[in-house]
N, C-alpha and C positions, 0 to 999 in steps of 0.2 A: 504494500500500500504506500502510496505517495502522499504523505500529509505535510501540509505547510506548517512551519513552526515560527513563532514570534519569540523574541527575547524580551523578557520583562526586566524590571530594575534589579532583581536579584540574580540576573544573568543565568537563570535556568530556563531551558526552552519549554514552552507550553504549546499544546496543540491549538490550532485556529478554532476548532469547534468549541473549545471552552469559552472563548470570547463570545461566540454566537449564542451559546447556552446562557451565558451571563446576561446578555442583552435581552434574550427571550424571558428569563426570569424577571428582569427588571420591568419589562413592558407588561407581561401578562400576570405574573404573581405579585408584582409590586404595585404598578399603577392601576391596572384594570381591576384587580381584586380589591384594592383600597377604594376605588370609586364605587364599586358594587356594594361594598361593606357600608360606606357612608350613606348611600341611598337606602339600603336596608335598615340601618339604624334609625334614620330619620323617619321612615315609614312606620317602623314598629313603635317608636316613641310616640308618634302622632296617634297611632291606633290605641296605645295604652291610655293616652290623655283623653281621647274621645270615649273609650269604653269604660273609663272610671267615673263618668258623670253619674250623678245620683239617680237619674231616671233610667239608667241602663244597668240596673242591678238585678241581674237574673243569673241563673246557673250557666246559661249559654254564653253570656257576656263575660262571666268570670273565667270560663274555660278559654275564651279568646284572649283575655288579658294574660293568662298563664302561658298560652301558646306564644304570644308576642314576647314575653319574658324569656322563654327558652330559645326563641329565635335570636334575640339580642345576645344571649350568652354564647350561642354557637357562632354568630357573626364576629363577636369580639375575639373569641378564641381562635377562629380560623384566620383572622387578621394577624394575630400574634404568632401563629404557627407558620403561616404561608406568606402573608403579605409583607410584614416588616422585614423578614430576612431578604426578600427580593429588592427592598428599597435601600437597605443599609448593611454593608459588610461588617461594620462595628457591632451592630445588633446581632447579626448572624454568628459572629465569632465569640462575643462576650456575654450577651444577655440571653440569647436563645438557648444555649445548653443548660442554663440555670432554671429557666421557667418552663422548659418543655414538659417535664413530667406532670406538673400541675395543670398546664394549659391543655395537654393531651387528654387528661382525665375529665376536665371541665367541658372540653369540646364534645366528648362522647356523652356526657350527661345532657348537654344541650341538644344534641342530635336525637338521642333516644327519647328525651322528654318531649321534643317537638313531634316525633313520630307518634308517641302514645297520646299526646293531646290532640293531634290531628284526628286520630281514631276516635277519641272521646267526643270531639266536636261533631264528627260525622254521626256517631250514635245518638248524641243529644238532638241533633237536627232531625234525624229519622224519627225519634220519639215525638218531637214536636209536630212533625208533619203527619205522623200516624194518628196522634190524638186529634188533630184538626180534621183529618179525613174521617175518623170515627165519629166525631161530632157532626160533620156534614152528612154522613150516611145515616146517622140516627135522626137528624132533622128531616132528611129527605124521606125516611121511612114514615115519620110522623105525618108529613105532607101527603104521602101516597095513601096512608090509611084514612086521612080526612077526605081525600079525593074519592075513595071507594064508597064512602058513606053517602 
């Protein structure tokens, strides 16, 4: 294989693909992930503020607030695990090894909590729709019986 090599300041040759990988990490894991994280955090905090209003106090809205909280946790941890190392070599070499065990565990808690709360929201939504459908069918049965008289 014919690889091109560049000489860096420490005078040890490095393959050209490492520089391409580094720019890829910076663009996609650093800048793009950070942008998506900021948008996700803003949307989730806005959802939490709206759903915590006094007139929105139901079990369904409480589940949505908890879902937004777990999403915020996962977004923050994914930024600390994947985003910041793509932006800063100092962070990647000095801070990242220290916080990785904690952030990795919290990221899994956020992801699993998000999955379980998504399922809970789906079940709660189904229960609400089923009870409304039962009420509607009961009301219609009453109307049909009046119609037969």
